[in-house]
ROVO-402403 format. One record per residue (C-alpha): residue number from 1; residue in three letters; z, y, x. Coordinates in nm, 3 decimals. Each point is the difference from the previous one (the first is absolute). Last residue first. Example, Ala and Ser with C-alpha at 12.3 -4.5 7.8 and 13.67 -1.06 7.14 Angstrom:
<i 2 aa SER up 0.714 north -0.106 east 1.367> .
<i 1 aa ALA up 0.066 north -0.344 east -0.137> .
***
This chain:
<i 209 aa ALA up -2.012 north -1.337 east -0.354> .
<i 208 aa TRP up 0.375 north -0.050 east -0.047> .
<i 207 aa LEU up 0.071 north 0.323 east -0.187> .
<i 206 aa ASP up -0.336 north -0.032 east -0.177> .
<i 205 aa SER up 0.155 north -0.283 east -0.207> .
<i 204 aa GLY up 0.136 north 0.249 east -0.249> .
<i 203 aa PHE up -0.024 north 0.367 east 0.100> .
<i 202 aa GLN up 0.092 north 0.210 east -0.304> .
<i 201 aa PHE up 0.137 north -0.276 east -0.225> .
<i 200 aa TRP up 0.194 north -0.150 east 0.290> .
<i 199 aa ILE up 0.145 north 0.332 east 0.118> .
<i 198 aa ALA up 0.120 north 0.092 east -0.351> .
<i 197 aa THR up 0.151 north -0.348 east -0.038> .
<i 196 aa ILE up 0.181 north 0.030 east 0.333> .
<i 195 aa VAL up 0.146 north 0.336 east -0.106> .
<i 194 aa ALA up 0.115 north -0.134 east -0.340> .
<i 193 aa VAL up 0.141 north -0.317 east 0.157> .
<i 192 aa TYR up 0.202 north 0.203 east 0.247> .
<i 191 aa TRP up 0.144 north 0.207 east -0.284> .
<i 190 aa LEU up 0.073 north -0.321 east -0.191> .
<i 189 aa VAL up 0.196 north -0.132 east 0.300> .
<i 188 aa VAL up 0.198 north 0.322 east 0.043> .
<i 187 aa ILE up 0.083 north 0.018 east -0.372> .
<i 186 aa LEU up 0.101 north -0.368 east 0.000> .
<i 185 aa LEU up 0.238 north 0.057 east 0.291> .
<i 184 aa THR up 0.171 north 0.292 east -0.172> .
<i 183 aa TRP up 0.025 north -0.168 east -0.341> .
<i 182 aa ASN up 0.368 north 0.031 east -0.085> .
<i 181 aa ASN up 0.044 north 0.328 east 0.187> .
<i 180 aa VAL up -0.312 north 0.162 east -0.146> .
<i 179 aa PHE up 0.081 north -0.116 east -0.354> .
<i 178 aa ARG up 0.368 north 0.096 east 0.011> .
<i 177 aa SER up -0.080 north 0.343 east 0.140> .
<i 176 aa VAL up -0.273 north 0.063 east -0.256> .
<i 175 aa ALA up 0.231 north -0.102 east -0.285> .
<i 174 aa SER up 0.260 north 0.252 east 0.113> .
<i 173 aa ARG up 0.357 north -0.110 east 0.064> .
<i 172 aa PRO up 0.003 north 0.039 east 0.378> .
<i 171 aa ALA up -0.156 north 0.348 east 0.003> .
<i 170 aa TRP up 0.077 north 0.156 east 0.339> .
<i 169 aa ALA up 0.114 north -0.292 east 0.214> .
<i 168 aa ARG up -0.209 north -0.278 east -0.154> .
<i 167 aa LEU up -0.296 north 0.236 east -0.031> .
<i 166 aa ASN up 0.047 north 0.086 east 0.367> .
<i 165 aa ARG up 0.002 north -0.363 east 0.110> .
<i 164 aa ALA up -0.304 north -0.090 east -0.211> .
<i 163 aa THR up -0.192 north 0.302 east 0.130> .
<i 162 aa VAL up 0.078 north -0.095 east 0.361> .
<i 161 aa VAL up -0.107 north -0.359 east -0.068> .
<i 160 aa VAL up -0.326 north 0.098 east -0.172> .
<i 159 aa PHE up -0.102 north 0.263 east 0.257> .
<i 158 aa ILE up 0.075 north -0.217 east 0.303> .
<i 157 aa PRO up -0.163 north -0.300 east -0.170> .
<i 156 aa ILE up -0.330 north 0.192 east -0.039> .
<i 155 aa MET up 0.001 north 0.181 east 0.335> .
<i 154 aa ALA up -0.010 north -0.305 east 0.226> .
<i 153 aa THR up -0.308 north -0.164 east -0.151> .
<i 152 aa TRP up -0.183 north 0.333 east -0.021> .
<i 151 aa VAL up 0.078 north 0.064 east 0.368> .
<i 150 aa VAL up -0.132 north -0.347 east 0.084> .
<i 149 aa MET up -0.309 north 0.088 east -0.206> .
<i 148 aa CYS up -0.059 north 0.302 east 0.221> .
<i 147 aa TYR up 0.013 north -0.232 east 0.300> .
<i 146 aa PRO up -0.270 north -0.219 east -0.152> .
<i 145 aa CYS up -0.231 north 0.295 east -0.087> .
<i 144 aa LEU up -0.222 north -0.061 east -0.301> .
<i 143 aa LYS up -0.331 north 0.166 east -0.078> .
<i 142 aa GLU up -0.149 north 0.125 east -0.325> .
<i 141 aa ILE up 0.060 north 0.364 east 0.102> .
<i 140 aa ASP up 0.025 north 0.097 east -0.368> .
<i 139 aa TYR up 0.116 north -0.304 east -0.200> .
<i 138 aa ILE up 0.217 north -0.214 east 0.229> .
<i 137 aa SER up 0.102 north 0.248 east 0.269> .
<i 136 aa GLN up 0.038 north 0.299 east -0.229> .
<i 135 aa TYR up 0.198 north -0.199 east -0.257> .
<i 134 aa GLN up 0.227 north -0.144 east 0.266> .
<i 133 aa LEU up 0.042 north 0.342 east 0.158> .
<i 132 aa TRP up 0.113 north 0.146 east -0.332> .
<i 131 aa THR up 0.246 north -0.288 east -0.044> .
<i 130 aa VAL up 0.129 north 0.055 east 0.354> .
<i 129 aa PHE up 0.056 north 0.371 east -0.068> .
<i 128 aa GLY up 0.189 north -0.072 east -0.321> .
<i 127 aa ILE up 0.199 north -0.277 east 0.169> .
<i 126 aa GLY up 0.097 north 0.231 east 0.285> .
<i 125 aa PHE up 0.082 north 0.302 east -0.216> .
<i 124 aa LEU up 0.227 north -0.214 east -0.217> .
<i 123 aa ALA up 0.157 north -0.164 east 0.304> .
<i 122 aa GLY up 0.065 north 0.340 east 0.156> .
<i 121 aa ALA up 0.157 north 0.135 east -0.317> .
<i 120 aa GLN up 0.213 north -0.313 east -0.034> .
<i 119 aa LEU up 0.106 north 0.025 east 0.364> .
<i 118 aa GLY up 0.095 north 0.364 east -0.049> .
<i 117 aa VAL up 0.208 north -0.082 east -0.306> .
<i 116 aa TRP up 0.155 north -0.295 east 0.185> .
<i 115 aa VAL up 0.091 north 0.233 east 0.286> .
<i 114 aa TYR up 0.146 north 0.251 east -0.248> .
<i 113 aa SER up 0.225 north -0.273 east -0.139> .
<i 112 aa PRO up 0.163 north -0.062 east 0.336> .
<i 111 aa LEU up -0.080 north -0.329 east 0.179> .
<i 110 aa ARG up 0.277 north -0.255 east 0.026> .
<i 109 aa VAL up -0.029 north -0.165 east 0.341> .
<i 108 aa GLY up 0.042 north -0.378 east -0.003> .
<i 107 aa SER up -0.210 north -0.072 east 0.308> .
<i 106 aa LEU up -0.280 north -0.133 east -0.221> .
<i 105 aa LEU up -0.005 north 0.338 east -0.174> .
<i 104 aa LEU up -0.022 north 0.184 east 0.333> .
<i 103 aa VAL up -0.283 north -0.230 east 0.112> .
<i 102 aa GLY up -0.194 north 0.077 east -0.318> .
<i 101 aa LEU up 0.056 north 0.374 east 0.039> .
<i 100 aa THR up -0.140 north -0.006 east 0.353> .
<i 99 aa ILE up -0.294 north -0.217 east -0.100> .
<i 98 aa VAL up -0.092 north 0.238 east -0.284> .
<i 97 aa VAL up 0.019 north 0.301 east 0.231> .
<i 96 aa ALA up -0.239 north -0.166 east 0.247> .
<i 95 aa PHE up -0.219 north -0.096 east -0.297> .
<i 94 aa GLY up -0.043 north 0.365 east -0.095> .
<i 93 aa ALA up -0.082 north 0.134 east 0.345> .
<i 92 aa VAL up -0.252 north -0.271 east 0.093> .
<i 91 aa GLY up -0.145 north -0.004 east -0.351> .
<i 90 aa PHE up -0.053 north 0.374 east -0.017> .
<i 89 aa ILE up -0.180 north -0.027 east 0.334> .
<i 88 aa SER up -0.213 north -0.275 east -0.159> .
<i 87 aa ASN up -0.153 north 0.255 east -0.236> .
<i 86 aa ALA up -0.190 north 0.148 east 0.295> .
<i 85 aa PHE up -0.013 north 0.380 east -0.009> .
<i 84 aa GLY up -0.135 north 0.263 east -0.238> .
<i 83 aa PHE up 0.216 north -0.099 east -0.295> .
<i 82 aa ALA up -0.226 north -0.274 east -0.142> .
<i 81 aa SER up -0.102 north -0.124 east 0.343> .
<i 80 aa ALA up -0.103 north -0.357 east -0.087> .
<i 79 aa GLN up -0.155 north 0.132 east -0.322> .
<i 78 aa HIS up -0.261 north 0.182 east 0.209> .
<i 77 aa SER up -0.140 north -0.335 east 0.110> .
<i 76 aa SER up -0.012 north -0.105 east 0.365> .
<i 75 aa MET up 0.320 north -0.202 east -0.038> .
<i 74 aa VAL up -0.150 north -0.207 east -0.281> .
<i 73 aa SER up -0.324 north -0.075 east 0.179> .
<i 72 aa SER up 0.175 north -0.079 east 0.327> .
<i 71 aa CYS up 0.251 north -0.232 east -0.167> .
<i 70 aa SER up -0.277 north -0.225 east -0.129> .
<i 69 aa VAL up 0.024 north -0.283 east -0.252> .
<i 68 aa PHE up -0.309 north 0.046 east -0.218> .
<i 67 aa ALA up -0.286 north -0.022 east 0.252> .
<i 66 aa ASN up 0.188 north -0.253 east 0.213> .
<i 65 aa LEU up 0.314 north -0.049 east 0.212> .
<i 64 aa ASN up 0.060 north 0.346 east 0.144> .
<i 63 aa CYS up 0.374 north -0.054 east 0.062> .
<i 62 aa ALA up -0.049 north -0.057 east 0.373> .
<i 61 aa LEU up -0.149 north 0.347 east 0.037> .
<i 60 aa GLN up -0.349 north 0.032 east 0.140> .
<i 59 aa THR up -0.006 north 0.315 east 0.208> .
<i 58 aa THR up -0.312 north 0.214 east -0.011> .
<i 57 aa LYS up -0.046 north 0.254 east 0.278> .
<i 56 aa GLY up -0.107 north 0.363 east 0.007> .
<i 55 aa ASP up 0.295 north 0.097 east 0.216> .
<i 54 aa ILE up 0.142 north 0.260 east -0.240> .
<i 53 aa LYS up -0.082 north -0.197 east -0.313> .
<i 52 aa ASP up 0.137 north -0.316 east 0.164> .
<i 51 aa GLN up 0.328 north 0.179 east 0.072> .
<i 50 aa LEU up 0.039 north 0.068 east -0.373> .
<i 49 aa LEU up -0.058 north -0.368 east -0.073> .
<i 48 aa SER up 0.256 north -0.103 east 0.262> .
<i 47 aa ILE up 0.254 north 0.247 east -0.141> .
<i 46 aa LYS up -0.051 north -0.153 east -0.345> .
<i 45 aa ASP up 0.053 north -0.346 east 0.148> .
<i 44 aa ILE up 0.334 north 0.111 east 0.149> .
<i 43 aa THR up 0.105 north 0.153 east -0.333> .
<i 42 aa LEU up -0.106 north -0.310 east -0.192> .
<i 41 aa VAL up 0.198 north -0.223 east 0.236> .
<i 40 aa THR up 0.306 north 0.221 east -0.047> .
<i 39 aa ALA up -0.038 north -0.001 east -0.378> .
<i 38 aa ALA up -0.023 north -0.381 east -0.004> .
<i 37 aa TRP up 0.309 north -0.045 east 0.217> .
<i 36 aa LEU up 0.195 north 0.263 east -0.193> .
<i 35 aa GLY up -0.089 north -0.161 east -0.333> .
<i 34 aa LEU up 0.106 north -0.346 east 0.114> .
<i 33 aa LEU up 0.324 north 0.135 east 0.149> .
<i 32 aa GLY up 0.072 north 0.208 east -0.311> .
<i 31 aa GLY up -0.058 north -0.295 east -0.230> .
<i 30 aa ILE up 0.240 north -0.211 east 0.206> .
<i 29 aa THR up 0.268 north 0.269 east 0.023> .
<i 28 aa LEU up -0.041 north 0.150 east -0.347> .
<i 27 aa VAL up -0.016 north -0.341 east -0.167> .
<i 26 aa TRP up 0.300 north -0.130 east 0.194> .
<i 25 aa GLY up 0.212 north 0.305 east -0.079> .
<i 24 aa PRO up -0.109 north 0.012 east -0.363> .
<i 23 aa ALA up 0.121 north -0.362 east -0.033> .
<i 22 aa ARG up 0.324 north 0.055 east 0.195> .
<i 21 aa SER up 0.102 north 0.312 east -0.193> .
<i 20 aa ALA up 0.129 north -0.198 east -0.298> .
<i 19 aa ASP up 0.229 north -0.197 east 0.233> .
<i 18 aa ALA up 0.144 north 0.326 east 0.137> .
<i 17 aa GLU up 0.045 north 0.135 east -0.351> .
<i 16 aa THR up 0.184 north -0.313 east -0.108> .
<i 15 aa VAL up 0.217 north 0.001 east 0.311> .
<i 14 aa ASP up 0.091 north 0.366 east -0.052> .
<i 13 aa ASP up 0.076 north -0.060 east -0.366> .
<i 12 aa ASP up 0.223 north -0.294 east 0.094> .
<i 11 aa ARG up 0.185 north 0.219 east 0.250> .
<i 10 aa GLU up 0.052 north 0.264 east -0.269> .
<i 9 aa ASP up 0.128 north -0.265 east -0.242> .
<i 8 aa THR up 0.244 north -0.129 east 0.261> .
<i 7 aa GLU up 0.126 north 0.353 east 0.071> .
<i 6 aa ILE up 0.053 north 0.058 east -0.372> .
<i 5 aa THR up 0.186 north -0.330 east -0.034> .
<i 4 aa GLU up 0.226 north 0.086 east 0.294> .
<i 3 aa SER up 0.068 north 0.343 east -0.150> .
<i 2 aa THR up 0.125 north -0.172 east -0.314> .
<i 1 aa MET up -0.171 north 0.009 east -0.339> .
***
């Protein structure tokens, strides 16, 4: 094999990796923007609720739609401050990082392996926390927060796509890697369906009452 052939192969590998990073890049950027927007609104609304306690007022948030769809009820619960402060602060910080990495990928930057490890750890923590919040919101608090659901919507594809990419890079021949990479979109859609189904069976037509 000549040096020219080796250089050509290396360039092809770079192009292939760059193309493979486009999908995670778009998902991280768009999902991060949605999540950051929702987390920012939640943080501002949380500050408004805290200010109401000081002033003795009651602010009606725009996302308080009915008895079952109410941001105020969810944000006033102890689950909304699982670590002693508003959960949305995690979202603002985390989604800002996600957006940054997404833009870098779309720009053709090759992220080091340790960044992908950190991103995988963050995505795993994020989806675990979101899943716990989903359960708490649907079955314990029995109220839904529209902006929280935007965060749910953003976090699911971020986790699935990041996991698919890392499985492809770290264990390309494993059955799990092949399954997740071949059915990435289906996994995201079925995950959405599972959450929507849980909401429907818990609340049903009361959501629109």
